[in-house]
N, C-alpha and C positions, 0 to 999 in steps of 0.2 A: 118669402121676400115679396114686398109689394112692387107693383109696376113702377111707382115713382122712385123707389129705392134702387131698383135694377137700372133704371134709366136716370142716373143722377144728373145727366146733362140737361134734362128738362127743367131742372131747378137752377141752372146757371145760364149765363149769356156769353156769347163770343165777345172778344175784345172790341170789335167794331160795332157791336150792338149797344154798348154802354152809353149812358147819358153823360157825356163829358161836360156839357154846358151847365149842369146842376152843381158842379164841384168847383171849389176855389183852388187854383194851382199856384197861388202865391201865399207863402206862409211867413208870418213874423218870426224873427229869430229869438225874440225875448222868451218865447215858450221853452227854449232849450237852456237858458242860462240865468234868467231873471229870478231873483229870490222872491220878489213880490208875486210874480206869476206862480211860482211853485207853491207858495202859501195858499193862494186862491185855489189852485189845483188840488191841494191836499183836502180842502173842505168840499169842493165841488165834485171831485171824482173819487178819490181814495176812500173817503168816509161815506160814500153813497152807493158803491157798486159791489157786486158779487166778485170775489177774487179767489183763485185757487190757493189753498193753504196746505195741501198735502194729498196723500193717497189714502183711500179707505183702508187698505191692508196694512197701513202703518199702525193702526190702532185696532188689532183684532179681538182683544179680550176685554171683558168688563173691567173698568178701572184704568185702562190705558189712556193716557192723556199726553198732549203736547201743547207747548206755548207757541202762539203766533204773534209776532211783533210788527207793527206798522207805525213808523215814526216813533213817537213816545207812547203809543197805545199798545196795550198788551191784552191778549185774549187767551182763554183756555178752550181747547177742543177735547172732549172726553167721551169715551164710550160708557154708557150707563149700564146698570145691572140688567136692564131690559133689552140691551143690545143696541139701543139708539145712540146716535152721535148727537151731542149738544155743544153749544158754544156759550161761553160766559165771559164777561169782563173780568180780567185777572186782578181783582181788588176786593179786599174784605169790606163788608158793609159796615163794620164797626168804625174803623179809623182809616180805611183805605189802603192798608198795607198790601203789598203784592203777595199773592199766595204761593206761587211756584214759578219755576223757570226751567226751560229745557224740555225734557221728556221723562215720563215715568209711568208707574202704575200705583194707584192708591185706592184704598177703600173709601176714603173721604179726603177732603182738603181741609187742612188745619192751618190757620193763620199763625205764623211764628211769633207774632207780636203779643197777642193776648189770648191765643189758643181758642178762638172761636172756630167751630168746625162745620163744614158743609158737606152734604151728601153729593153723590155723583149726579143727581138731578138738580143740584143747585140749592136745595133747601137748607136753611140753617138748622142744624140738628143738635148743636150743643155749644154752651158757653162755659168758660172756666169760672169757678167761684160764683155761682148764681146769686149767692147772698150779697156779693158786692155789686152785682149788675142791677138788681132790682127788677121790677116788672117790665117786660118787653114782649112785643108780639112777634114771635119768630117767623110767623107766616109772611110777614111784611119785610123781612130782612134777609131774604135769600139772595144768592148771587144774581147780578143783573144779566139777563140772557141776551145773546146776539144771534141772529139767524144763521144757521148752519144747515147745509143740505149736500147731497151727493149727486154727481152725474159722471158717467163714463169712468167710474173708478176714482174720480177726483173728489176731494172734500172742498167745498166752497164755503166761504164766510162773507157776510155783509155787515159792516159796522152799523148800518142804519137799521134800527129796530122796526121801522115801517117798510122795509124792503118788499118789493113784489116777490112772489114765489120764484125760486130758482128756475124751474122749468118754463115759466112764463118769460123769464129773462133770456134763457137759452133759445127757446122757440121750437115749435113742433117740427119744422123742416130740418133744423140742425140735428135734433135728436134722431129723426128718422134716417138721415143720411149717414150719421156716424155709427148707428147701431150695428151694422154688419161687420165692422172692424173688430168688435169685441175688445174695446180698449180697456174695459174693466178687468180683463183677464191678463193684461200685460204687466210686467214688472220691470223695474230698473235693472239693466244689465250693462256692465262695462263702464258706465259713466253716470255719476250723480254728483254734480259739482256746483258749489255756490262760491261766487267771487265778487269782490268790489271792482267796479270799472270806473274809469275817469271819463264818464259821459252821462248825459241825461238819459233817463229810461226810455224816452221817446226816440232817441237816436237808435236804440236797439230795435224798437218796433218798426221804425222806418226802414232799417237795413234789411229786415226780413220780410218786408211788404212789397218788394220789387225785384225784378230780375235784371234791370238795366245795368246794375253794377257788376254783373258777371263778366262783362266785357273787360273791365279794368282790374277787378279784384280776383276773379276766379277763372282765368283763361282756360284752365284744365277742363272746365265743365262745358265749354262751348261745343264740344263734339257730341254731347249727349243731352243737353238741355236747350230747348228752343227759346230764343228771345226775339224771334221774328214777330213783327206786328201781325196780330191775328191768330197766333199759335195758342194763346192762353184762353181759358174760360174762367168766368168770375161769377161769384154768387154774393149778393148783399142780403143779409138776413137780420133786419133790425140794426142793432149796434154791431153786429158781427159780420165776418167776411170769410170767403174761401176763394182760393185761386189754384188752378192746376195747369201745368204746362206739360206737354208730351215729353216723356223720358225715353229718348231713343237716339240712336246714332243719327246725326244730322247729315244733310246733303247726300241722301241715299243714292241719288243718281250719279254722284261723283265718287262714291266709295265702293270699293269691291266688297264682296261678301267677307273676305278675310279681314279687311279693315273694320267692318262692322263688328265682327267677332272680337277683334282686338280692342275695340272701343268698349265693349261690355266688360272684358277682362280688366280694363283700366279703371273701372268704377270702384274697385275695392279700396283705392287710395282715399277716396272721398266718401264713399258709402260702404263702410266695412261689412255690413250685413249681407251684401251681395256675395261675399265670399262663401257663405253657406249654400248658396244656390248653384254656384259654379260647377260642382261635380255633376249634377244632373244636366245642367246646361251643356257641359262639355260632352257628356254621353250622347245627348241628342244631336249635337253638331257632328260628332263622329259618325252617327248613323246615316248622315247625308253625304258622306265622302265616298268617292268611287275608289277603285283599286289603286289609282295613282295618288290618292290623298286629296283630290280636288273637291272642293265643297260645291255641291249642286243642290239647290233647293227647288222643289216643284212649285208650280204656280199656286199662289195663295199662302205659301209658307214664308215667313220672314224671320230674320234674326231676332227682332223685337218680340215676335210671337213665340219663338222658342224660349226666350227668357221668361215670358209670362207663364208659359205652360210648365217650365221647370220650377218656377216659384210656386205655382198652384200645387204641383205634385209634391214638392218639398214640404210645404205647410200641411197638406193633407196627411202625409206620412207621419208627421209629428203629432197629429191629432186635432189640428185646428179646422173648424168648419168654415170654409171659405166660399160656400155655395151662394152666399148673399153678395159676393163681390164680383165685379166684371173683370174681364181680362185687362182692361186699362188699369184697373186698381191693383193688379198684380205688379205693375211696373211703375206707374206714375205716382209721384208724391202729390198729395193734396195738402196745400198749406191752409191751415185753419187759424182764425184769429177771433178770440173772444175779448171784447172790450172789458177792461182797459188794457190788460198786459199779458194775456195768454196767447202764445204762438206755438203751433205744433205742425210738423210735417208728418203726414200719416200715409202709409201704404200698407198693403197686406202684411200682417205679421210684425210690424214695427212702427215705432213712433219716436220722434225726438221733440221734446218740449223745451222752450226757452221762456222763462218768466222773469222779465226785468221789473224791478220796483225801485222807488226812490230810496236813496241811501238813508239809513236811520238818522243820520245827522241833519237831514233836511237840505243838504247842499245840492243846489240845482244842477251842478256840474258833475255829480257823481250818482251812481246807482249800484244796486246789487243785481246780478243775474244768477238764475238757477237753471242749469242746463242738465237735462236728464235724457238718456237713451233708454227706450223701452223695447222689450220683445215679448211676443206671445210665446209662452212655454207651457208644456203640460203641467198640471197642478203639482205633481210630485217633484218637479224640478225647480219650482219657483223659489222656495226658501233657500236652496243651496246656491243658486246663481244670482241672488239679489245683490245688487251693488249697494254699498254703504255710502251715505252722504259724506262728501269731502268738502270742508270749508277751507278754501285756499287762504293762507296767511301771507305768503310772499307773492306780491303781484307779478304775474307773468311766469310763474314757476310751473303751472300745470300745462302739460302738453296736449292741447286740443287736436282733433283730427284736422287735416289740412284746410278744408273750406272754413271751418269754424275759427281756426287760428287766424286766417286771413281777415275774417270779419272782426274778430277781437282787436286786431291791430288797427284796422281801418276806422272803426267806430270811435275809438279814443282820439285818433288823429282828426276826425271830423269835428269832434267837440271843440278842439282847439281853434279851428276855423270859425265855428259858429259863435264862439265867445267874443269875437272881434266886435266892439260896439258900433263901429261904422257900418257893419253889415246889418241892415235893418230887416231885410226880407230875402227869402230864397225862392227860386222859381222851379216848380216841378214840371216834368214833361209828361206826355200822355201815358207812357208806359208805367209811370208811377201813380196810376189811377188809384191803386189800393192805399198808397200813402195819403193821397188827397181825401179818400173816403174816411180813413182813420181820423184825420184831423177835422173833418166835417163833424163827425160824431163828438170828438173832444170839444170842439167849439160850442156845440149844442149844450153840453154839460156846463161849460164855463159860463155861457150866456144865461143859463137858468139859475146860476148860483146867486144868492142874495148879495146885493151890492155890486154885482158885476155888470159892466156895460159892454164895451167893445173890446174883445181880446185881440183884435188885429191891429 
């Protein structure tokens, strides 16, 4: 582990060290509901950026493929006979017919219209009735490629054929900071859900970019998540961002040790994975009780530290190498944001991702979100515990865990307010600095789009 990875704080800044003056804290509301804005955004952002379209282990064998849809655009991601993942426009070069939909495994792609066939590498390998076709140059009629690459176990696709390399887009700092988490070894466990929401995709990104709303929406978290000014650390890495807040029982001076222990136990309602660590945590706590059952901790030992060590011991016992992670990373969630729409909370052994994207209909007031809970598991257990994707058909029928359900309800209520035409602008506060940074990046893309002037 490099020194910079060990000391991730060196690549972040304290809240009070941020350059607030360089950010715009007043946002236009048309970006959340205006159809004209959404159409410009489609071309300026969605057709120009790298986006997560799946996990590498979804397509393990040669011939495994899946379709990815973006508005009315359709792409194929396929694993070739050489083991490489490739992306193609999902359209036959003869008359443009769609080749496939969903997921599957094929030795080649055959157009159902006139039976032209393409290899897994996109080459045109056969046409029906060559005598009717006449002379053609097959080498010039292969499937149209689109950039596809992988990072941290995720498959990324960029609709722009001239896209910069994915690792340049991600950045060396981001790659180095995330490497010790072993994200590529995690699998979906317990939750892998896609559902349509009645809100703009940016409402989702905004909601998970700040902790200010914890006060009103997640009061249960106030005892263990700091929203005090100065408690957070922030990293801005090109178009991407990271923020981390201490994950510990608050007001330690006012809480007894027993109250701190109870605070850790209560986390399971909002962070179910903590349940797996509790047995070791409880054993350690018990070892510090005297004959009368009173909890006595020696100098330098804290309840937070006991949770961290229990987490490290639990993951190590299961076979995960956590030597590259600090004690803080055993307990604190790091929130990571890849522009435009990737959000993940990450800590040792687990990750939850939320990917909102525009609704296929193009309706600016709707989106799809894809929520997945990941865990690190020994390789032999991954296939057996892997969650299957659930696409919710009846809105509101899926039971999200408490904090996520609260956000689910709040975001759709916010969209109703944002859609009022008399409300032209909203005003962010300093704690929402990550929201401001996200929209600063967005505004840059919008301003660079052809024919775009002022998006504010």
